[in-house]
C-alpha positions, 0 to 999 in steps of 0.5 A: 778091589780098594782098601778103603779107610772110612773115618766118623764118629758115627758107628752107624755110617761106618757100619754102611760104608763097610757093608756096601763096600764089602759087598762090591768086593772091597777092603774096608778098616774103620777108624772113629777119629781124626788122630785114628785116621792120620795114624793109620794112613802113616802106617798102613797103604790105603788106596782111598780115604772117606773123611767126616769132618765133625769128630773127637780128637782132630776134625776132618780138616785137620786130619787132611792136613796133617794127611797131605803132609806125607800122602796123596792118597785119594780122599772123599769128604763125607759130611753133614756140612754142605755149605760152599765154604767148607766145599772150598776148604776141602778142595784147598786142602787137595780133597778129590771129591765132597759127598754131603749126608744124608747119602746113597752108599751106593752113590759112595761106592760109585763115586770111590771107583770114579775117584781112582780111576782118575788117580790110577789114569796112565798119562803118557809122558811128554817126551820133551819139556813143555813150557807155556809162557803168557804176557812176557813171561809174568805167567809161566806154565811148566806142564811137564813138571806141573809148576807155575809161576806168576812174576817169577814166583812159584804158586802152589795149587791142588792137584785138580787146580793143575789139571783145569789150569793146564787143560784150559791153558792148552785150549786158551781162547776156545769156549769150553762148556762146563759138560766138556770141562767136567768130561775131560777133566774130572772124567767121563763118569763122574758123579758130581755137578757143575758146582763142584766145577765152579768152585774149582774155578773160583779156587784157580782164579784165587791162585792165578793173582792178577791173572784171574781175569784170564778166565772169563765166565761165558754165561749159561755155556762154561768158561774160556781162557784168554791170554793176557797182553 
């Protein structure tokens, strides 16, 4: 089904992922360090990469940073480091999911399928160039080209930040529950939790700078994007 690259310096972890991956019908390639992973991604086409963080030669975060220079292949971080800082760092680099060890191999394979479904989702292109401007053009979002400007300066975001921002922008002034955001932005078969959403909201607020306050937290419910006069 999918061509998976598993990157981990522990042969036991690679063996478990290979066993479950091949059982599900996937093709699995192994790499023992980040340097090898970068070269494999440069010379081969993988559908998805499962990457450890703490590895010799080149750590997982550095490997993701290098891979993102030439590829947008979906990446799942698989690591014993579960601190919020590490998750935020990973999502800032453009990963698609973060799984903390010890992990369920079955759940990991389900996450692989969920990430791939989102990555392969066919989106109907807009027939017209859709641009939204708020605050007299201070905040400008080109939904068709996936470009955001603040005071005329282009703002870079991760793919998931763009999706979350454009969804909230399209539903501005509407109370959005965590469940609805996770369902509509991450997909109905998302296997994470609300902390993933909260982490991305934190990243999105940072990206929006002086417009961060447009994202209002609704205690016990979720979030609402409010236009700034």
